[in-house]
C-alpha angles and dihedrals in degrees: 000000000000124000110223103175141005130195128188128194093225095244126122128214135052095274098049108030119104128179133186121196130191114205137169128209113184102305096340120099116208130195118195119197109195129187122192105024128268093335093044134106121278134204118200130208123188126203140178094223139040091231092058091048093049091051089059092045090054091050092049093049091049091068094081149358132262099051114154132181115243096183109134115243119239112256124213114251114261130186 
């Protein structure tokens, strides 16, 4: 499974933190909605297309303010 994107609501602590992940596994797109940080509770959604998955991501991010993308940017190769 490959993680493609990660969003965080900008809040710290197990009661306030929310994360949304976009992952792909072969031809299956997976959205994870997590509440409470690494030890929190997750809800999983599976889709056949990236567009369907991104529609759900947009809906999940619309539930509050302060969301920021934490996805690392690709870096150019250097010797």
